[in-house]
C-alpha atoms as an extended CHARMM CRD file, in Angstrom:
* protein
*
       180  EXT
         1         1  MET       CA             49.0550000000       -5.7840000000       -0.8530000000  PROA      1               0.0000000000
         2         2  LEU       CA             46.1850000000       -5.3310000000        2.1800000000  PROA      2               0.0000000000
         3         3  MET       CA             47.1860000000       -4.3300000000        5.9800000000  PROA      3               0.0000000000
         4         4  ARG       CA             46.1490000000       -7.4990000000        7.9340000000  PROA      4               0.0000000000
         5         5  ALA       CA             45.5420000000       -6.7020000000       11.7470000000  PROA      5               0.0000000000
         6         6  LYS       CA             47.0490000000      -10.4990000000       12.3760000000  PROA      6               0.0000000000
         7         7  ASP       CA             49.8660000000       -9.0390000000       10.0260000000  PROA      7               0.0000000000
         8         8  SER       CA             50.8980000000       -5.5080000000       11.4320000000  PROA      8               0.0000000000
         9         9  THR       CA             52.6810000000       -4.0840000000       14.1300000000  PROA      9               0.0000000000
        10        10  LEU       CA             52.3680000000       -0.5460000000       14.7280000000  PROA      10              0.0000000000
        11        11  LEU       CA             55.9330000000        1.5540000000       14.8340000000  PROA      11              0.0000000000
        12        12  VAL       CA             55.8800000000        4.3330000000       16.9220000000  PROA      12              0.0000000000
        13        13  ILE       CA             59.4270000000        6.4040000000       15.7390000000  PROA      13              0.0000000000
        14        14  ASP       CA             60.9580000000        9.0040000000       18.1770000000  PROA      14              0.0000000000
        15        15  LEU       CA             57.6700000000       11.0830000000       19.4400000000  PROA      15              0.0000000000
        16        16  GLN       CA             59.6370000000       12.8600000000       21.9200000000  PROA      16              0.0000000000
        17        17  GLU       CA             59.2450000000       16.0160000000       24.3560000000  PROA      17              0.0000000000
        18        18  ARG       CA             62.1420000000       17.9010000000       22.8310000000  PROA      18              0.0000000000
        19        19  LEU       CA             61.9750000000       17.3290000000       19.4840000000  PROA      19              0.0000000000
        20        20  LEU       CA             58.2670000000       17.9520000000       19.0790000000  PROA      20              0.0000000000
        21        21  PRO       CA             58.0370000000       21.8480000000       19.2240000000  PROA      21              0.0000000000
        22        22  ALA       CA             60.3860000000       22.0200000000       16.4130000000  PROA      22              0.0000000000
        23        23  ILE       CA             58.5110000000       19.3200000000       14.4090000000  PROA      23              0.0000000000
        24        24  ASP       CA             56.0290000000       21.5340000000       11.5370000000  PROA      24              0.0000000000
        25        25  GLY       CA             53.0460000000       20.8030000000       12.4720000000  PROA      25              0.0000000000
        26        26  GLY       CA             53.6320000000       18.5490000000       15.4250000000  PROA      26              0.0000000000
        27        27  ALA       CA             50.9000000000       18.5620000000       17.5730000000  PROA      27              0.0000000000
        28        28  ALA       CA             48.8520000000       17.1580000000       14.9650000000  PROA      28              0.0000000000
        29        29  VAL       CA             51.5490000000       14.3860000000       14.5100000000  PROA      29              0.0000000000
        30        30  ILE       CA             51.2440000000       13.5530000000       17.6940000000  PROA      30              0.0000000000
        31        31  GLU       CA             47.0190000000       13.6050000000       17.3100000000  PROA      31              0.0000000000
        32        32  GLN       CA             47.3950000000       10.8940000000       14.2520000000  PROA      32              0.0000000000
        33        33  ALA       CA             49.4740000000        9.2490000000       16.0440000000  PROA      33              0.0000000000
        34        34  SER       CA             47.5340000000        8.2780000000       19.3910000000  PROA      34              0.0000000000
        35        35  TRP       CA             44.6480000000        7.5980000000       17.4060000000  PROA      35              0.0000000000
        36        36  LEU       CA             47.0190000000        4.7700000000       15.6600000000  PROA      36              0.0000000000
        37        37  VAL       CA             48.0340000000        3.3670000000       19.0360000000  PROA      37              0.0000000000
        38        38  ARG       CA             44.6000000000        3.3050000000       20.0480000000  PROA      38              0.0000000000
        39        39  VAL       CA             43.0770000000        1.3770000000       16.6930000000  PROA      39              0.0000000000
        40        40  ALA       CA             45.9660000000       -1.1750000000       17.0450000000  PROA      40              0.0000000000
        41        41  GLN       CA             45.0100000000       -1.6140000000       20.7130000000  PROA      41              0.0000000000
        42        42  ARG       CA             41.8490000000       -2.3170000000       20.5480000000  PROA      42              0.0000000000
        43        43  LEU       CA             42.0820000000       -4.7920000000       17.4170000000  PROA      43              0.0000000000
        44        44  HSD       CA             45.1470000000       -6.6040000000       19.0180000000  PROA      44              0.0000000000
        45        45  VAL       CA             47.8560000000       -4.8090000000       17.0880000000  PROA      45              0.0000000000
        46        46  PRO       CA             51.1290000000       -4.7040000000       18.3290000000  PROA      46              0.0000000000
        47        47  VAL       CA             52.9110000000       -1.0510000000       19.3260000000  PROA      47              0.0000000000
        48        48  ILE       CA             56.5580000000       -0.9210000000       19.0690000000  PROA      48              0.0000000000
        49        49  THR       CA             57.8820000000        2.5340000000       20.5710000000  PROA      49              0.0000000000
        50        50  THR       CA             61.5650000000        4.0710000000       20.1740000000  PROA      50              0.0000000000
        51        51  GLU       CA             63.0570000000        7.0150000000       21.5550000000  PROA      51              0.0000000000
        52        52  GLN       CA             66.4560000000        8.5860000000       20.1240000000  PROA      52              0.0000000000
        53        53  TYR       CA             68.6570000000        9.5780000000       22.7830000000  PROA      53              0.0000000000
        54        54  PRO       CA             66.2770000000       10.1130000000       25.2130000000  PROA      54              0.0000000000
        55        55  LYS       CA             68.8220000000       12.0390000000       27.3050000000  PROA      55              0.0000000000
        56        56  GLY       CA             69.3620000000       14.3700000000       24.6250000000  PROA      56              0.0000000000
        57        57  LEU       CA             65.9520000000       14.5060000000       23.1920000000  PROA      57              0.0000000000
        58        58  GLY       CA             63.5450000000       14.0650000000       26.1510000000  PROA      58              0.0000000000
        59        59  TYR       CA             60.8230000000       10.6750000000       26.6170000000  PROA      59              0.0000000000
        60        60  THR       CA             57.9090000000        9.8840000000       24.5260000000  PROA      60              0.0000000000
        61        61  GLU       CA             55.1530000000       12.6200000000       24.7390000000  PROA      61              0.0000000000
        62        62  ALA       CA             53.1260000000       12.4680000000       28.1300000000  PROA      62              0.0000000000
        63        63  GLY       CA             49.9820000000       11.9280000000       26.4420000000  PROA      63              0.0000000000
        64        64  LEU       CA             51.1840000000        9.3790000000       23.9560000000  PROA      64              0.0000000000
        65        65  HSD       CA             53.3050000000        7.5660000000       26.2120000000  PROA      65              0.0000000000
        66        66  GLU       CA             50.4100000000        6.8880000000       28.6280000000  PROA      66              0.0000000000
        67        67  LEU       CA             48.6240000000        5.0220000000       25.5650000000  PROA      67              0.0000000000
        68        68  LEU       CA             51.7560000000        2.7390000000       25.1200000000  PROA      68              0.0000000000
        69        69  PRO       CA             52.5020000000       -0.7570000000       27.0450000000  PROA      69              0.0000000000
        70        70  GLY       CA             56.4020000000       -0.2160000000       28.5490000000  PROA      70              0.0000000000
        71        71  GLU       CA             57.6110000000       -3.2740000000       27.1450000000  PROA      71              0.0000000000
        72        72  GLY       CA             57.4800000000       -2.1220000000       23.9620000000  PROA      72              0.0000000000
        73        73  LEU       CA             59.8150000000        0.1320000000       24.0670000000  PROA      73              0.0000000000
        74        74  ARG       CA             63.0420000000        0.3930000000       22.8310000000  PROA      74              0.0000000000
        75        75  GLU       CA             65.6310000000        3.6360000000       23.4380000000  PROA      75              0.0000000000
        76        76  LYS       CA             68.0030000000        3.6520000000       20.2960000000  PROA      76              0.0000000000
        77        77  ILE       CA             71.4320000000        5.4690000000       19.3900000000  PROA      77              0.0000000000
        78        78  HSD       CA             70.9560000000        4.4890000000       15.6850000000  PROA      78              0.0000000000
        79        79  PHE       CA             68.9590000000        6.8210000000       13.0320000000  PROA      79              0.0000000000
        80        80  SER       CA             67.5380000000        3.4890000000       12.0340000000  PROA      80              0.0000000000
        81        81  ALA       CA             65.3220000000        1.7120000000       14.1640000000  PROA      81              0.0000000000
        82        82  THR       CA             66.3010000000       -1.5210000000       12.9920000000  PROA      82              0.0000000000
        83        83  ALA       CA             70.1170000000       -1.3050000000       13.7430000000  PROA      83              0.0000000000
        84        84  GLY       CA             72.0120000000       -2.3910000000       16.6600000000  PROA      84              0.0000000000
        85        85  GLU       CA             69.6100000000       -3.7870000000       19.4850000000  PROA      85              0.0000000000
        86        86  GLY       CA             66.4310000000       -3.0500000000       16.9460000000  PROA      86              0.0000000000
        87        87  VAL       CA             62.8460000000       -3.9730000000       17.1200000000  PROA      87              0.0000000000
        88        88  PHE       CA             62.7050000000       -7.5990000000       15.5110000000  PROA      88              0.0000000000
        89        89  ASP       CA             63.3470000000       -8.5660000000       18.7500000000  PROA      89              0.0000000000
        90        90  LEU       CA             60.2690000000       -7.0940000000       20.6030000000  PROA      90              0.0000000000
        91        91  SER       CA             56.7450000000       -8.6470000000       20.3900000000  PROA      91              0.0000000000
        92        92  GLY       CA             55.6380000000       -7.6360000000       17.5200000000  PROA      92              0.0000000000
        93        93  GLY       CA             58.5540000000       -7.6680000000       15.4980000000  PROA      93              0.0000000000
        94        94  GLU       CA             58.5990000000      -10.8370000000       13.8960000000  PROA      94              0.0000000000
        95        95  ARG       CA             55.4240000000       -9.8750000000       12.0530000000  PROA      95              0.0000000000
        96        96  LYS       CA             55.4500000000       -9.0650000000        8.4110000000  PROA      96              0.0000000000
        97        97  GLN       CA             53.9420000000       -6.0490000000        7.9990000000  PROA      97              0.0000000000
        98        98  PHE       CA             54.7190000000       -2.9410000000        9.6360000000  PROA      98              0.0000000000
        99        99  ILE       CA             52.9400000000        0.0320000000        9.8360000000  PROA      99              0.0000000000
       100       100  VAL       CA             55.2210000000        2.8280000000       10.6370000000  PROA      100             0.0000000000
       101       101  CYS       CA             54.7180000000        6.6190000000       12.2540000000  PROA      101             0.0000000000
       102       102  GLY       CA             55.9640000000        9.2170000000       14.1910000000  PROA      102             0.0000000000
       103       103  THR       CA             59.6990000000       11.5380000000       13.4440000000  PROA      103             0.0000000000
       104       104  GLU       CA             61.7180000000       12.5440000000       11.4580000000  PROA      104             0.0000000000
       105       105  THR       CA             60.2960000000       11.8400000000        8.0740000000  PROA      105             0.0000000000
       106       106  HSD       CA             63.6760000000       12.1970000000        6.4520000000  PROA      106             0.0000000000
       107       107  VAL       CA             65.7990000000       10.3870000000        8.9490000000  PROA      107             0.0000000000
       108       108  CYS       CA             65.0360000000        7.9490000000       11.5930000000  PROA      108             0.0000000000
       109       109  VAL       CA             61.4250000000        7.0390000000        9.6570000000  PROA      109             0.0000000000
       110       110  LEU       CA             63.7860000000        7.0750000000        6.5530000000  PROA      110             0.0000000000
       111       111  GLN       CA             66.4480000000        4.8720000000        7.7180000000  PROA      111             0.0000000000
       112       112  THR       CA             64.0890000000        2.5340000000        9.3560000000  PROA      112             0.0000000000
       113       113  VAL       CA             61.7290000000        1.6690000000        6.6440000000  PROA      113             0.0000000000
       114       114  MET       CA             65.0030000000        1.4730000000        4.6780000000  PROA      114             0.0000000000
       115       115  GLY       CA             65.9790000000       -1.3930000000        6.8940000000  PROA      115             0.0000000000
       116       116  LEU       CA             62.9290000000       -2.6900000000        7.8870000000  PROA      116             0.0000000000
       117       117  LEU       CA             62.6270000000       -3.0750000000        3.3310000000  PROA      117             0.0000000000
       118       118  ALA       CA             65.9850000000       -4.5440000000        3.8000000000  PROA      118             0.0000000000
       119       119  ALA       CA             64.6830000000       -7.2810000000        6.0570000000  PROA      119             0.0000000000
       120       120  GLY       CA             62.0140000000       -8.1520000000        3.5610000000  PROA      120             0.0000000000
       121       121  ARG       CA             59.2680000000       -6.7160000000        5.7700000000  PROA      121             0.0000000000
       122       122  GLU       CA             55.6950000000       -5.2190000000        3.7730000000  PROA      122             0.0000000000
       123       123  VAL       CA             56.1360000000       -1.1510000000        5.2500000000  PROA      123             0.0000000000
       124       124  PHE       CA             53.4450000000        1.8710000000        5.2510000000  PROA      124             0.0000000000
       125       125  VAL       CA             53.8230000000        5.0390000000        6.3640000000  PROA      125             0.0000000000
       126       126  VAL       CA             51.1510000000        7.2090000000        7.7770000000  PROA      126             0.0000000000
       127       127  ASP       CA             51.2590000000       10.6480000000        5.9900000000  PROA      127             0.0000000000
       128       128  GLU       CA             49.6850000000       12.5120000000        8.4660000000  PROA      128             0.0000000000
       129       129  ALA       CA             51.4340000000       10.4570000000       11.2650000000  PROA      129             0.0000000000
       130       130  VAL       CA             54.9360000000       11.4650000000       10.0530000000  PROA      130             0.0000000000
       131       131  GLY       CA             56.6610000000       14.6790000000       10.4990000000  PROA      131             0.0000000000
       132       132  SER       CA             59.8170000000       16.7410000000       10.4090000000  PROA      132             0.0000000000
       133       133  ARG       CA             60.9500000000       20.3750000000       10.8340000000  PROA      133             0.0000000000
       134       134  ARG       CA             60.3620000000       21.5210000000        7.7630000000  PROA      134             0.0000000000
       135       135  PRO       CA             58.1820000000       20.1670000000        5.0070000000  PROA      135             0.0000000000
       136       136  ARG       CA             60.4440000000       19.9170000000        2.5330000000  PROA      136             0.0000000000
       137       137  ASP       CA             61.9610000000       17.4040000000        4.4630000000  PROA      137             0.0000000000
       138       138  LYS       CA             59.1500000000       15.2760000000        4.9460000000  PROA      138             0.0000000000
       139       139  ALA       CA             58.2620000000       15.5020000000        1.0850000000  PROA      139             0.0000000000
       140       140  LEU       CA             61.0680000000       14.2460000000        0.1360000000  PROA      140             0.0000000000
       141       141  GLY       CA             61.1330000000       11.4310000000        2.5850000000  PROA      141             0.0000000000
       142       142  LEU       CA             58.2980000000       10.1600000000        1.8670000000  PROA      142             0.0000000000
       143       143  ALA       CA             59.1390000000       10.2550000000       -1.5890000000  PROA      143             0.0000000000
       144       144  ARG       CA             62.0540000000        8.5390000000       -1.2010000000  PROA      144             0.0000000000
       145       145  MET       CA             60.2870000000        5.9640000000        1.2310000000  PROA      145             0.0000000000
       146       146  GLU       CA             57.8560000000        5.4510000000       -1.9110000000  PROA      146             0.0000000000
       147       147  GLY       CA             60.0930000000        4.8030000000       -4.7530000000  PROA      147             0.0000000000
       148       148  ALA       CA             62.0170000000        1.9080000000       -2.3200000000  PROA      148             0.0000000000
       149       149  GLY       CA             58.9120000000        0.4180000000       -2.1810000000  PROA      149             0.0000000000
       150       150  ALA       CA             57.1030000000        1.4100000000        1.0830000000  PROA      150             0.0000000000
       151       151  VAL       CA             53.3330000000        2.3650000000        0.5940000000  PROA      151             0.0000000000
       152       152  ILE       CA             51.7250000000        5.8980000000        1.7080000000  PROA      152             0.0000000000
       153       153  VAL       CA             48.9720000000        5.6420000000        3.8060000000  PROA      153             0.0000000000
       154       154  SER       CA             46.0960000000        7.5200000000        5.5450000000  PROA      154             0.0000000000
       155       155  ARG       CA             45.2440000000        6.3760000000        8.8360000000  PROA      155             0.0000000000
       156       156  GLU       CA             41.7790000000        5.2640000000        7.8560000000  PROA      156             0.0000000000
       157       157  MET       CA             42.9130000000        3.2430000000        5.3300000000  PROA      157             0.0000000000
       158       158  VAL       CA             45.1710000000        1.4670000000        8.3870000000  PROA      158             0.0000000000
       159       159  ALA       CA             41.4110000000        0.7720000000       10.0510000000  PROA      159             0.0000000000
       160       160  PHE       CA             39.4280000000       -0.0610000000        7.4430000000  PROA      160             0.0000000000
       161       161  GLU       CA             42.2260000000       -2.4820000000        6.3550000000  PROA      161             0.0000000000
       162       162  TRP       CA             42.3130000000       -3.4620000000        9.4100000000  PROA      162             0.0000000000
       163       163  LEU       CA             39.0360000000       -3.8780000000        9.8500000000  PROA      163             0.0000000000
       164       164  GLU       CA             38.4060000000       -6.2150000000        7.1170000000  PROA      164             0.0000000000
       165       165  ARG       CA             34.5380000000       -6.3340000000        7.0430000000  PROA      165             0.0000000000
       166       166  ALA       CA             31.6310000000       -4.1180000000        8.1870000000  PROA      166             0.0000000000
       167       167  GLY       CA             28.4040000000       -5.3490000000        9.7530000000  PROA      167             0.0000000000
       168       168  THR       CA             30.2050000000       -6.6000000000       13.0020000000  PROA      168             0.0000000000
       169       169  GLU       CA             29.8120000000       -4.8550000000       16.6050000000  PROA      169             0.0000000000
       170       170  LEU       CA             34.4070000000       -4.4960000000       16.1670000000  PROA      170             0.0000000000
       171       171  PHE       CA             33.3680000000       -2.5960000000       13.2160000000  PROA      171             0.0000000000
       172       172  ARG       CA             30.5540000000       -0.4360000000       14.2150000000  PROA      172             0.0000000000
       173       173  GLU       CA             32.2850000000        0.6140000000       18.1540000000  PROA      173             0.0000000000
       174       174  ILE       CA             35.4170000000        1.6830000000       15.5210000000  PROA      174             0.0000000000
       175       175  SER       CA             33.7950000000        3.5900000000       13.4230000000  PROA      175             0.0000000000
       176       176  ARG       CA             31.8580000000        5.3820000000       16.5660000000  PROA      176             0.0000000000
       177       177  GLY       CA             34.7700000000        5.9060000000       18.2040000000  PROA      177             0.0000000000
       178       178  PHE       CA             37.4950000000        6.7890000000       15.6610000000  PROA      178             0.0000000000
       179       179  ILE       CA             36.2270000000        7.2380000000       11.9610000000  PROA      179             0.0000000000
       180       180  ARG       CA             33.0220000000        9.9390000000       12.8390000000  PROA      180             0.0000000000
């Protein structure tokens, strides 16, 4: 199964100010997630963002927050973004494919992915755009999600599959602005 822009929603999970300093490679995770958000927006893919208990963990990292539409934000107290007042009722929540990035891989990302799979969605987790405090926890989380049916991908896989073909002005724009 290929990722298609018309079927996809980008889900950004809990990239919050107070949590990020504890994440192994947290700055790189933010950089990769921001790249995905900008590509998604250029290709008209909806973006949904979650914040886990923002009173305690802070709000979405400022640079990333500037890129995000306010109407796609969901605060949560459940670890899974599909539980409680989950993501399905937000714009993009009805789509069949979810491209997932965020933290922590083995907690909120994992539980959200399991909820998305249980709801019959196709789920793609962007390896370089997820993180945990410990590398071993990230590896275990990715392995468990993959074993459950999620597909582990790279950011360029997402972009090229969303684009579908070369030779268009949009391809040239994305290639010049994001790939090179």
